[in-house]
C-alpha positions in Angstrom: 44.0 -12.1 -92.0 45.3 -15.4 -91.5 44.3 -19.3 -92.0 44.3 -22.3 -90.7 42.7 -26.3 -91.1 41.8 -25.3 -94.3 40.0 -27.9 -95.9 37.1 -27.8 -98.5 34.5 -29.3 -96.5 34.6 -27.5 -93.5 32.2 -24.9 -92.2 34.4 -21.2 -92.7 34.1 -18.9 -89.4 35.9 -16.0 -89.4 36.7 -14.5 -86.0 37.6 -11.3 -84.8 41.3 -11.5 -82.5 42.3 -8.1 -80.5 45.5 -8.5 -78.0 43.8 -8.7 -74.9 45.7 -11.3 -73.2 45.1 -14.0 -71.3 41.5 -13.8 -72.5 42.1 -13.4 -76.3 45.1 -12.5 -78.5 47.0 -13.7 -81.5 49.4 -16.8 -80.9 53.0 -16.8 -82.7 51.2 -19.4 -85.1 48.4 -17.0 -86.6 46.0 -18.9 -84.3 43.6 -17.1 -81.4 45.2 -17.9 -78.3 44.5 -17.2 -74.6 41.8 -18.7 -73.0 39.0 -17.8 -75.2 41.3 -18.6 -77.9 42.2 -21.7 -77.2 38.4 -22.8 -76.3 37.0 -21.6 -79.7 39.8 -24.1 -81.2 38.9 -26.8 -79.0 35.0 -26.2 -80.2 36.1 -26.3 -83.9 37.8 -29.2 -84.0 34.9 -30.9 -82.8 32.1 -29.0 -85.1 34.8 -29.2 -88.2 34.6 -25.5 -88.3 37.6 -23.7 -90.7 38.5 -20.5 -88.0 40.1 -17.4 -90.3 41.7 -15.4 -87.7 40.7 -11.3 -88.3 43.6 -9.4 -86.5 42.0 -5.8 -85.4 41.6 -3.7 -82.6 38.3 -3.7 -80.3 36.5 -1.2 -81.9 37.7 -2.2 -85.4 36.5 -6.0 -84.7 33.1 -4.3 -83.0 32.6 -2.5 -86.5 33.7 -5.5 -89.1 31.2 -7.6 -86.8 28.0 -5.0 -87.5 29.2 -5.1 -91.0 29.4 -9.4 -91.4 33.3 -9.5 -92.5 33.9 -12.0 -89.5 30.8 -14.1 -88.0 32.5 -14.5 -84.0 33.3 -11.5 -82.0 35.0 -13.2 -78.3 35.4 -11.8 -75.3 32.1 -9.5 -75.1 30.4 -8.3 -71.9 26.9 -8.7 -72.0 25.1 -5.7 -71.4 21.5 -4.7 -72.2 22.8 -2.4 -74.7 24.4 -4.5 -76.5 21.9 -6.9 -76.7 19.7 -4.4 -79.2 23.3 -4.8 -81.2 24.2 -8.3 -81.1 23.4 -11.7 -80.3 25.2 -13.8 -77.6 24.8 -17.1 -76.2 23.9 -18.3 -73.1 26.6 -20.0 -70.9 28.9 -17.3 -70.3 32.3 -18.4 -71.8 34.1 -16.7 -68.7 33.4 -14.5 -65.8 35.3 -11.4 -65.2 35.4 -7.8 -63.6 37.0 -4.4 -64.3 39.3 -3.0 -61.7 41.9 -0.1 -61.5 45.2 -1.1 -61.7 47.7 1.8 -60.3 51.4 2.4 -61.4 53.7 1.7 -58.4 54.6 4.8 -58.1 51.3 6.8 -58.2 49.6 6.3 -54.7 45.6 5.3 -55.2 43.4 3.9 -52.5 40.1 4.8 -52.9 37.8 6.4 -55.6 38.5 9.6 -54.3 42.1 9.2 -55.0 41.5 9.4 -58.5 40.9 13.2 -58.6 43.3 14.7 -61.0 44.8 11.4 -62.5 45.0 10.2 -65.7 43.4 7.2 -66.4 44.0 4.8 -69.6 40.5 3.7 -70.8 39.9 1.8 -73.9 37.8 3.5 -76.1 33.9 2.5 -76.5 34.5 0.1 -73.4 32.0 -0.1 -70.1 35.1 0.7 -67.9 34.7 4.1 -69.9 31.1 4.5 -69.2 31.4 3.8 -65.6 34.6 6.2 -65.1 32.6 8.8 -66.5 29.7 8.2 -64.3 32.0 8.2 -61.1 33.5 12.2 -62.7 30.2 12.6 -62.2 28.5 11.6 -59.1 31.9 12.3 -57.0 32.4 15.5 -58.2 36.2 14.8 -58.9 38.3 15.5 -62.2 39.4 12.2 -63.3 41.4 12.5 -66.7 40.4 10.1 -68.9 42.7 9.1 -71.5 41.1 6.8 -74.4 42.9 4.4 -76.6 42.7 2.4 -79.4 43.8 -0.9 -77.8 44.9 -2.2 -74.4 48.6 -2.4 -75.4 48.9 1.5 -76.1 47.6 1.6 -72.6 50.7 -0.1 -71.4 53.2 2.3 -73.3 51.3 5.3 -71.7 52.2 3.7 -68.0 55.3 2.8 -68.9 56.4 6.5 -70.7 54.7 8.6 -67.4 52.4 9.7 -69.7 49.0 7.8 -67.6 49.3 7.1 -63.9 46.9 4.2 -63.9 44.4 1.9 -66.3 41.2 0.7 -66.0 40.9 -2.6 -67.5 39.3 -6.5 -66.9 41.2 -8.0 -63.9 42.8 -10.9 -65.9 44.6 -8.6 -68.1 45.9 -6.0 -65.3 46.6 -9.7 -63.5 48.6 -10.7 -66.5 50.6 -7.5 -67.2 51.2 -6.6 -63.3 55.2 -7.4 -63.2 55.9 -6.9 -66.3 54.4 -2.8 -66.0 54.5 -2.3 -62.4 50.9 -2.8 -62.3 49.5 -2.7 -58.8 45.8 -3.8 -57.8 44.0 -1.1 -56.0 40.5 -1.4 -54.1 37.9 -0.2 -57.0 36.5 -3.1 -58.3 33.4 -2.5 -60.1 31.4 -4.0 -63.1 31.6 -8.0 -62.9 31.0 -9.0 -66.1 30.0 -12.3 -67.8 31.9 -12.8 -71.4 30.6 -14.3 -74.4 31.6 -14.6 -78.2 29.0 -12.7 -79.8 27.3 -12.3 -83.6 25.5 -9.9 -85.5 22.5 -9.3 -84.3 20.2 -12.3 -85.1 23.1 -14.0 -87.4 24.7 -17.4 -87.1 22.4 -18.7 -84.1 23.7 -22.1 -85.4 27.2 -21.2 -83.9 26.2 -19.6 -80.7 24.0 -23.0 -80.0 27.3 -25.1 -80.6 29.1 -22.7 -78.3 26.7 -23.2 -75.4 26.6 -27.1 -76.5 30.2 -27.5 -75.5 30.2 -24.8 -72.8 27.5 -27.0 -70.8 29.1 -30.4 -71.6 32.3 -29.2 -70.5 31.3 -27.2 -67.6 30.2 -30.3 -65.6 33.7 -32.5 -66.8 36.2 -31.9 -64.2 38.8 -33.4 -66.3 37.2 -31.4 -69.7 39.3 -29.1 -72.4 37.6 -26.4 -70.8 38.3 -27.0 -67.4 42.3 -27.9 -68.6 42.4 -24.4 -70.5 41.7 -22.3 -67.4 44.0 -24.6 -65.3 46.9 -24.2 -67.5 46.2 -20.5 -68.1 45.4 -20.0 -64.0 48.7 -21.8 -63.3 50.8 -19.0 -65.1 48.5 -16.1 -64.6 47.3 -15.2 -60.6 44.6 -16.5 -60.2 42.3 -13.0 -59.3 39.4 -14.5 -57.3 38.3 -11.5 -55.3 40.6 -11.0 -52.0 39.3 -10.4 -49.0 41.1 -7.7 -48.0 39.9 -5.5 -51.3 36.2 -6.5 -50.7 36.7 -5.2 -47.2 38.4 -2.4 -48.3 35.6 -1.5 -51.3 32.8 -2.6 -48.6 34.2 -0.6 -45.3 34.8 2.7 -47.5 31.5 2.5 -49.0 29.7 1.6 -46.3 31.3 5.2 -44.4 30.8 7.1 -47.7 27.5 6.1 -47.5 27.0 6.5 -43.7 26.5 10.3 -44.1 24.5 9.8 -46.8 21.8 7.6 -45.3 22.1 9.5 -41.8 20.9 12.6 -44.0 18.3 10.6 -45.8 16.8 9.1 -42.9 16.2 12.3 -40.9 15.2 14.2 -44.1 11.9 11.5 -43.8 11.0 13.3 -40.5 11.2 16.9 -42.2 9.8 18.8 -44.9 12.1 18.5 -47.7 12.2 22.0 -49.2 15.7 23.2 -50.1 16.4 22.1 -53.5 20.3 21.7 -52.6 18.6 18.7 -50.5 16.4 17.2 -53.2 19.3 16.6 -55.9 21.5 15.1 -52.9 18.3 12.7 -51.7 18.0 12.0 -55.5 21.5 11.4 -56.1 21.5 9.0 -53.1 18.6 6.9 -54.6 20.5 6.7 -58.1 23.4 5.2 -56.3 21.5 3.3 -53.9 19.4 1.7 -56.7 22.4 0.9 -58.3 24.6 -0.5 -55.9 25.1 -4.1 -56.2 24.6 -4.1 -51.8 22.8 -5.0 -49.4 22.0 -1.7 -47.4 19.9 -1.4 -44.3 19.4 0.9 -41.1 18.3 -0.7 -38.0 17.3 0.2 -34.4 18.4 -0.8 -31.2 15.5 -3.2 -31.2 16.8 -4.9 -34.6 13.8 -3.3 -36.5 14.2 -2.3 -39.5 14.0 1.4 -40.6 15.4 1.5 -44.1 16.0 -0.9 -46.9 17.7 -0.7 -50.3 16.2 -2.1 -53.1 18.7 -5.2 -53.2 17.2 -6.3 -49.9 13.8 -6.1 -51.2 15.0 -8.8 -54.2 16.8 -10.7 -51.2 13.8 -11.2 -49.3 11.5 -11.2 -52.1 9.2 -8.6 -50.4 8.0 -4.8 -50.6 9.9 -2.1 -48.4 6.9 -1.8 -47.0 6.8 -5.5 -46.1 10.1 -5.4 -44.7 10.1 -1.9 -42.2 9.5 -2.3 -38.7 10.5 -6.1 -38.8 13.4 -8.0 -37.9 15.6 -10.6 -39.1 13.2 -13.5 -37.7 10.9 -13.0 -40.6 13.6 -13.5 -43.0 16.3 -15.8 -41.9 16.5 -19.1 -39.9 16.6 -19.1 -35.8 20.2 -20.0 -36.3 21.2 -17.3 -38.5 19.1 -14.6 -36.7 20.9 -15.6 -33.5 24.1 -14.8 -35.0 23.0 -11.7 -37.0 21.7 -10.4 -33.4 24.9 -11.2 -31.7 26.8 -9.3 -34.4 24.4 -6.2 -34.2 24.3 -5.9 -30.6 28.0 -6.1 -30.4 28.4 -3.4 -32.9 26.0 -0.7 -30.7 27.3 -1.9 -27.0 31.1 -1.4 -28.3 30.3 1.5 -30.4 32.8 -0.1 -33.0 32.2 -0.8 -36.5 32.4 -4.3 -37.3 33.7 -5.8 -40.6 33.0 -10.0 -40.5 31.7 -12.9 -42.8 28.5 -14.1 -42.2 27.0 -17.7 -43.4 23.1 -17.1 -43.0 20.2 -19.4 -44.3 17.3 -17.8 -46.3 13.6 -20.1 -46.1 13.1 -22.3 -48.6 16.8 -22.3 -49.8 19.2 -25.3 -49.6 22.8 -24.2 -49.3 23.3 -20.8 -46.9 24.9 -17.9 -48.2 28.2 -16.1 -47.4 27.6 -12.3 -46.6 30.9 -9.9 -46.5 29.1 -7.5 -43.7 30.0 -3.9 -42.6 28.1 -3.2 -39.5 28.6 0.9 -38.4 26.8 2.4 -35.3 24.7 5.6 -36.1 25.3 8.7 -33.6 23.3 11.6 -32.8 24.7 15.3 -32.5 25.2 14.2 -29.1 27.0 11.2 -29.8 24.6 8.9 -28.5 23.9 5.8 -30.6 20.6 5.6 -32.3 20.5 2.9 -35.1 22.7 0.5 -36.9 23.8 1.1 -40.7 24.7 -2.0 -42.5 26.3 -2.9 -45.6 26.5 -6.5 -46.9 27.7 -7.7 -50.4 26.6 -11.9 -51.5 30.1 -13.4 -51.8 28.8 -17.1 -51.9 29.7 -17.1 -55.5 32.9 -16.0 -55.2 33.5 -18.4 -52.5 32.5 -21.3 -54.6 34.8 -20.0 -57.7 37.6 -20.0 -54.9 37.0 -23.5 -53.7 36.6 -24.8 -57.2 39.9 -23.3 -58.7 42.0 -24.2 -55.3 40.6 -27.7 -55.9 41.3 -27.5 -59.7 45.0 -26.3 -58.6 46.3 -27.9 -55.8 44.4 -31.7 -56.3 44.1 -34.4 -58.5 40.8 -34.7 -60.3 40.5 -38.4 -60.6 41.8 -39.7 -56.5 40.7 -36.4 -54.9 44.1 -36.1 -53.2 46.7 -33.5 -53.0 48.5 -33.4 -56.3 52.1 -32.5 -57.2 52.2 -28.8 -56.9 50.7 -29.1 -53.4 53.0 -31.9 -52.1 55.8 -29.5 -53.4 54.4 -27.0 -51.2 54.0 -28.8 -49.0 57.4 -30.3 -48.8 59.0 -26.9 -49.1 57.3 -25.5 -46.1 58.2 -28.6 -43.8 61.8 -28.5 -45.0 62.0 -24.7 -44.1 60.5 -25.5 -40.3 63.1 -28.4 -40.1 65.4 -26.0 -40.9 64.6 -23.7 -38.1 63.0 -26.3 -35.3 65.3 -29.5 -36.0 63.5 -32.3 -36.9 63.1 -35.2 -39.1 61.3 -36.1 -42.0 61.0 -38.5 -45.2 59.4 -39.0 -48.5 58.3 -42.6 -49.7 57.8 -42.7 -53.0 55.3 -45.3 -54.2 55.2 -46.6 -57.8 52.9 -49.4 -58.5 54.1 -52.5 -60.4 52.5 -53.7 -63.0 50.3 -51.0 -64.0 50.6 -50.5 -67.3 49.5 -54.0 -67.8 46.3 -53.6 -65.9 45.6 -50.8 -68.5 46.8 -52.5 -71.9 44.2 -55.9 -71.0 41.4 -54.5 -68.9 41.3 -50.7 -70.2 42.0 -47.2 -68.5 38.7 -47.2 -66.4 40.2 -50.5 -64.6 43.0 -48.2 -63.9 41.0 -45.8 -62.8 39.2 -48.1 -60.2 42.5 -49.4 -59.1 43.8 -45.9 -58.5 41.4 -44.5 -56.5 40.7 -47.8 -54.5 44.5 -47.6 -53.9 44.2 -43.7 -52.8 41.3 -44.5 -50.5 43.1 -47.5 -48.7 46.5 -45.5 -48.0 44.1 -42.6 -46.7 43.1 -45.0 -44.2 46.5 -45.4 -42.6 48.1 -42.6 -42.5 48.5 -39.8 -39.8 46.4 -36.6 -40.0 50.0 -34.6 -39.8 50.9 -36.9 -43.1 50.4 -36.1 -46.7 49.1 -38.3 -49.7 49.5 -37.3 -53.0 48.9 -38.5 -56.4 52.4 -37.9 -57.9 52.0 -39.2 -61.2 50.4 -41.5 -63.4 50.8 -44.9 -61.4 52.8 -43.3 -58.6 51.9 -41.6 -55.6 53.8 -39.6 -52.4 53.6 -39.6 -48.9 55.3 -37.4 -46.6 56.0 -37.8 -43.5 57.1 -35.2 -40.7 57.7 -34.6 -37.1 59.9 -37.7 -36.8 62.6 -38.2 -35.0 65.9 -37.1 -34.8 68.0 -40.8 -33.8 68.5 -42.7 -36.4 67.4 -45.7 -34.8 63.6 -44.3 -34.2 63.7 -42.7 -37.0 64.0 -46.3 -38.9 61.4 -47.6 -36.6 59.2 -45.3 -37.3 59.4 -45.1 -41.1 59.4 -49.1 -40.8 55.9 -49.2 -39.0 54.7 -46.8 -41.9 56.9 -48.9 -44.5 54.7 -51.8 -43.1 51.3 -50.1 -43.3 51.7 -49.4 -47.0 52.0 -53.0 -47.7 49.5 -54.6 -45.7 47.3 -52.2 -47.2 48.1 -53.1 -50.9 48.6 -57.1 -49.9 44.4 -57.2 -49.8 42.9 -57.7 -53.7 41.0 -54.6 -55.0 37.6 -55.7 -56.6 38.3 -54.1 -60.4 35.1 -54.9 -63.1 33.7 -57.1 -60.8 37.0 -59.0 -60.2 39.7 -59.6 -57.7 43.1 -57.8 -58.5 46.1 -58.2 -56.5 49.0 -55.2 -56.7 52.0 -54.5 -55.5 54.6 -51.3 -55.6 58.1 -50.4 -55.4 58.7 -48.1 -52.6 62.0 -45.4 -52.3 62.4 -43.6 -49.0 65.0 -40.4 -49.2 65.0 -38.6 -45.6 65.5 -35.0 -45.2 68.6 -35.2 -43.6 69.8 -36.2 -47.4 68.4 -32.9 -49.2 70.1 -30.0 -47.5 66.5 -27.9 -47.8 65.9 -28.9 -51.5 62.7 -30.4 -52.3 63.4 -30.9 -55.6 67.0 -32.7 -54.5 64.8 -34.7 -52.1 62.5 -35.9 -54.8 65.1 -37.1 -57.1 66.8 -39.4 -54.5 63.5 -40.9 -53.6 63.0 -41.8 -57.7 66.8 -42.7 -57.5 65.6 -45.6 -54.1 63.0 -46.5 -56.7 65.1 -47.3 -59.4 67.3 -49.0 -57.3 64.2 -51.3 -56.1 63.0 -52.1 -59.9 66.6 -53.3 -60.2 66.5 -56.2 -57.8 62.8 -56.8 -58.5 59.5 -55.6 -58.2 58.0 -55.2 -54.6 60.9 -53.7 -52.9 61.6 -51.1 -50.6 64.7 -49.3 -50.8 66.2 -46.2 -48.7 68.4 -43.8 -50.7 70.5 -43.3 -47.8 73.1 -46.2 -48.3 73.9 -46.2 -44.4 70.1 -46.4 -43.6 69.6 -48.8 -46.2 72.4 -51.4 -44.7 70.7 -50.6 -41.4 67.3 -51.5 -42.4 68.8 -54.8 -43.8 70.6 -55.6 -41.1 67.5 -55.0 -38.5 65.3 -57.3 -40.8 68.2 -60.1 -40.6 68.0 -59.5 -37.0 64.6 -59.9 -36.3 64.5 -62.9 -39.3 67.0 -64.7 -37.1 65.4 -64.1 -34.0 62.2 -65.3 -34.9 64.5 -68.3 -36.0 66.6 -68.7 -32.7 63.2 -68.5 -30.4 62.2 -71.6 -32.8 65.6 -73.5 -32.6 66.8 -72.5 -29.1 69.8 -70.4 -30.0 70.0 -68.4 -26.9 72.4 -68.8 -24.1 71.8 -67.6 -20.3 75.4 -66.1 -19.1 75.5 -65.4 -15.1 77.8 -62.9 -13.6 78.4 -63.6 -10.0 78.0 -60.8 -7.0 79.8 -61.0 -4.1 79.4 -59.6 -0.4 82.5 -57.8 1.0 83.3 -60.9 2.7 83.8 -62.7 0.1 80.3 -64.8 -0.2 78.9 -65.1 -3.4 75.1 -64.2 -2.6 73.8 -64.5 -6.3 74.1 -63.6 -9.7 72.4 -61.6 -12.7 71.1 -63.7 -15.3 72.5 -61.7 -19.1 71.0 -63.0 -22.4 73.9 -64.0 -25.0 72.5 -65.1 -28.8 74.8 -68.2 -30.5 73.5 -68.3 -34.2 74.9 -71.7 -35.4 78.4 -71.7 -36.9 78.7 -67.8 -36.1 80.4 -65.9 -33.3 78.0 -64.5 -30.3 75.8 -61.6 -31.1 75.7 -58.4 -28.5 72.5 -58.5 -26.6 73.0 -54.4 -27.9 72.6 -55.4 -31.2 69.2 -57.9 -31.1 67.6 -56.6 -27.5 66.7 -52.7 -29.3 65.1 -54.9 -32.6 63.4 -57.5 -29.9 61.9 -54.8 -28.5 60.6 -52.6 -31.2 59.2 -55.9 -32.9 57.4 -57.0 -29.7 59.9 -60.5 -30.0 60.8 -59.5 -26.1 58.1 -61.0 -25.0 58.6 -64.6 -25.7 62.1 -64.2 -25.4 61.3 -62.4 -22.0 59.7 -65.6 -21.2 62.8 -68.0 -22.3 64.8 -66.0 -20.0 62.8 -66.2 -17.1 62.0 -70.3 -17.6 65.5 -71.1 -18.1 66.7 -69.1 -14.9 63.7 -70.4 -12.8 64.9 -73.7 -14.0 68.3 -73.1 -13.0 67.3 -72.2 -9.6 65.5 -75.4 -9.2 68.9 -77.2 -10.2 70.8 -75.2 -7.6 68.3 -75.5 -5.0 69.1 -79.3 -4.8 72.9 -78.5 -4.1 73.3 -77.1 -0.5 76.2 -74.9 -1.6 74.2 -73.1 -4.2 71.0 -73.5 -2.7 71.4 -70.3 -1.2 71.7 -68.2 -4.0 69.6 -65.5 -6.1 69.2 -65.0 -10.1 68.6 -61.5 -10.8 66.3 -61.1 -14.2 66.2 -58.3 -16.2 62.4 -57.0 -17.0 61.4 -54.8 -20.4 59.2 -52.1 -20.1 57.4 -54.2 -22.4 56.7 -57.3 -20.5 55.6 -55.5 -17.2 53.1 -53.3 -18.8 51.3 -56.6 -20.9 48.4 -57.4 -19.4 49.2 -60.8 -18.7 53.2 -60.3 -16.8 51.6 -60.9 -13.1 50.0 -64.5 -14.4 53.0 -65.2 -16.7 55.3 -64.8 -13.7 53.1 -67.0 -11.5 53.0 -69.7 -13.9 56.6 -70.4 -14.9 57.6 -70.6 -11.0 54.6 -73.3 -10.7 55.8 -75.0 -13.8 59.5 -75.1 -13.0 59.1 -75.2 -9.3 61.4 -72.9 -8.8 62.1 -71.1 -5.2 60.3 -67.6 -5.8 62.3 -66.3 -2.7 65.5 -66.7 -4.9 64.3 -65.1 -7.8 64.7 -61.2 -8.4 63.1 -59.0 -11.2 65.5 -56.4 -12.2 63.9 -53.1 -13.3 65.0 -49.8 -15.2 64.0 -46.4 -14.0 63.0 -45.8 -17.9 60.2 -48.5 -16.6 58.6 -46.5 -14.4 57.8 -43.7 -16.4 54.3 -44.8 -17.8 52.0 -46.3 -15.4 53.7 -46.2 -12.4 50.4 -47.1 -10.3 50.2 -50.2 -12.1 53.5 -50.9 -11.6 53.3 -50.9 -8.2 50.3 -52.4 -7.8 52.0 -55.9 -10.0 55.4 -55.5 -7.6 53.1 -55.8 -4.9 51.3 -59.0 -6.2 54.7 -60.9 -7.2 56.3 -59.9 -3.9 53.2 -61.3 -1.8 54.8 -64.6 -3.1 57.9 -64.0 -2.5 59.7 -62.1 -5.3 62.1 -59.8 -4.5 62.9 -56.6 -6.9 65.8 -54.4 -7.4 65.8 -51.1 -9.6 68.8 -50.8 -11.5 70.9 -48.3 -13.2 69.3 -45.8 -10.4 70.6 -42.2 -10.9 70.3 -42.3 -14.7 67.0 -41.4 -15.2 64.3 -39.2 -13.9 63.1 -41.1 -10.6 62.4 -38.8 -7.4 62.8 -39.7 -3.7 59.1 -39.8 -3.3 58.6 -42.4 -6.4 61.8 -44.5 -4.8 60.2 -44.6 -1.4 56.6 -45.7 -3.0 58.3 -48.8 -4.6 58.2 -52.2 -2.7 62.5 -52.5 -3.9 64.6 -55.2 -2.1 68.1 -54.0 -4.0 69.1 -50.5 -4.9 72.2 -50.9 -8.2 74.6 -48.1 -8.5 75.3 -48.0 -12.5 78.6 -49.0 -14.0 78.7 -45.6 -15.3 78.9 -43.9 -12.0 81.3 -46.1 -10.7 83.7 -46.1 -14.2 84.3 -42.6 -13.4 83.9 -41.8 -9.6 87.9 -41.2 -9.5 87.9 -39.0 -12.2 84.6 -36.8 -11.9 84.0 -35.5 -8.6 80.4 -35.3 -9.5 80.0 -39.0 -10.0 81.7 -39.6 -7.2 79.0 -37.4 -5.0 75.9 -39.4 -7.0 77.8 -42.8 -5.8 77.9 -41.9 -1.9 74.3 -40.3 -2.4 72.9 -43.5 -3.9 74.9 -45.3 -0.6 73.6 -43.2 1.9 70.2 -43.3 0.3 69.7 -47.0 0.0 70.8 -47.5 3.5 68.6 -44.9 5.1 65.7 -47.2 3.2 66.9 -49.9 4.7 67.5 -51.5 0.9 70.5 -53.7 -0.2 72.8 -51.5 -2.5 75.1 -53.4 -5.2 77.7 -52.0 -7.3 77.7 -52.3 -10.6 80.8 -52.5 -13.1 83.6 -52.7 -10.3 86.7 -53.3 -12.3 89.7 -52.9 -9.8 90.3 -52.6 -6.2 90.9 -48.6 -5.8 86.6 -48.4 -6.9 86.2 -51.4 -4.9 87.8 -50.1 -1.5 86.5 -46.4 -2.2 82.8 -48.2 -2.2 83.7 -50.1 0.7 84.4 -46.7 2.6 81.1 -45.7 1.5 79.3 -48.4 3.3 78.6 -50.5 0.1 78.9 -53.7 1.0 77.7 -56.0 -2.4 79.4 -56.2 -5.8 79.8 -56.9 -9.4 82.1 -56.6 -11.9 85.4 -57.7 -14.0 87.5 -57.9 -10.9 85.6 -60.5 -9.2 84.0 -62.5 -12.6 82.9 -61.7 -16.2 80.0 -63.1 -17.4 80.2 -67.1 -18.3 77.9 -70.1 -19.2 76.6 -72.5 -16.5 79.3 -74.9 -17.3 81.8 -72.3 -16.7 79.9 -71.2 -13.8 80.1 -74.5 -12.3 84.0 -74.5 -11.9 83.9 -71.1 -10.7 81.7 -71.3 -7.8 84.2 -73.3 -6.0 87.3 -70.3 -6.7 87.6 -68.2 -4.1 87.9 -64.7 -4.9 91.2 -62.9 -4.4 90.0 -59.9 -2.7 87.4 -61.0 -0.3 88.4 -59.1 2.9 90.1 -56.4 1.9 
């Protein structure tokens, strides 16, 4: 006997402990362990009981209980027979069921396979009585190998002296891997497990156990639920699997079909033969004890036979049910689905296994039934009735959902917990490895959360956590996962992101902006406003090499770096990506300043006709920060487009170009020049684009027929009809249009014909390589021929040498732009250049 918590003022309670893990066993410290052992320890702690663990085998423990040598016996399944020998509390401590587990080398798929098998069984257990009855009713020769303890049964299996073990599902699942045990579809005797005392002895102990079970059952974070969750995380959670129910019910359905058919036909003939009477008695015994709903219906859905369980379900006698349809017992929606499945089985002649959700009148919640429907045939093979067998699995479904919620979701916020997040991250990384995509994790660490807990209490901290969970959930995509990762940490898993670094960074930054914006607004905590912030660490899939733990570690390192430089910071783990993010942030800040301080300059690159006459220019934006070198448009234009700054920047370019047209119109030598202005997709698709252009023309007084708006192929991908409509409105005012970079995208000939264009530009990429690549040369010639056939002016960009210019001329191109003629230049340099005669005219 082992004693602990010994204090003179405590009530001494002796408890029998036998080895039946994970439910009950003796721990290394001599205390009761397992689910029920830890549970009684928690109760003893609150009731000041001095527990004395009494190690014993099952039958010895029962004997000690009857002799009054122990006060409590755990892990006792309730039965009417035991109720005459012991006293039980009311609230079950645990739910379990019995199951046959086979050795991996033995094949057992059904009850009939138990014939000639050696099945280890605990002497005096409820499993022993049931299997003895199976031997008798199914006429099989199963050898029951009785043992005094379950460890002995496991040893027999390991030594090859037993083929299978009949025990509770938890014990079998706990030892499955260690002893090569495999589940079978033979399940029986669902049991409610209790603590028991000697008959009518120690009612105060049972009352206290009931009290704490009732208290803790309603609390998600109670000691009881924590114990269940801890043991279920280390033992396979054996909610009855669907395939087992299907196998069991199908087997019983097919087995009972012949017997039911025989009984149904016997009701029409005299029962004179002794053998038939015995079979009928056996069938009645089986049906009366079968925990399933068995029935026979005719093709008109009328009940011809119902088992006692069906009568119990409908709360009617057999006479009140027969010759009626389900319309008398279920709601209309349930009846329609029942009839549909019945007719499907009757019409197809095939058996159906299906989960049905049906609602009985007067009940608030629908029930879930696992149903098997088998057509019945006469001697000619004609279907004349339907035999059905259904089991109510509502409780199992609810239990499975509750267990799943406890294991994979945070109790406080309802968000996925760390376990579920890691599972999804592992799956996402594996999918990325196969499908080539990108993703990221964002670790969100709340700033100063401990201060809130210390000043206002844990309840205030819980309020803030639930508020943040709700608010962040409103700002994420359905495909993303937001999880409670720790005490004051959340983790956001982003999937299906771009593999392009620039687009990926833009996608992640948009999410980061949403998180920051969501946290900026105050939270209402204990009737006062509370403002919080968070430090954010970002790690990309490309950093992880398909290892979720490594990816999480890198996000945590990013958080650590963010905390080092201060609160409310964002850090990327990837150094180059962090630098890019910082560079983009600097560019965005600089762009906003540049728009305000007029730091932009227009450069102009002349365009020439073949005879040497300058016909116009293309306006090209440059950024000149104070006391710094020029910033390339390739650096700041993408940032302007992703931030929306391209709209005010585009208006500045257009207004400045129009002002220059006005200035040139006052001098005869420049009045004929056109200015080509590049238009972005964001500008063209903006609702006020046409009004903005016309307003600038009216404001500046620029001649509309000298303004040319350059579009790109990529701009034409979306809303082509709306784009053409806007082009026609502006063209009606005299504005010209050119298509830039033609041939680099996906424009079709029909699209080109439908556009109201004036000029077609040959992209410099084709011009540059046309003497080295025959395909580029063919594209250049095709574009020139196409432009001429459509009566469009064709201008070639990127002309850098005489060979290129001469070849273009031979193909019929008459307008050129490129370094051969002039580089882009500011307006001051252009004023002196325009009077220079090109050295290549007339060649």
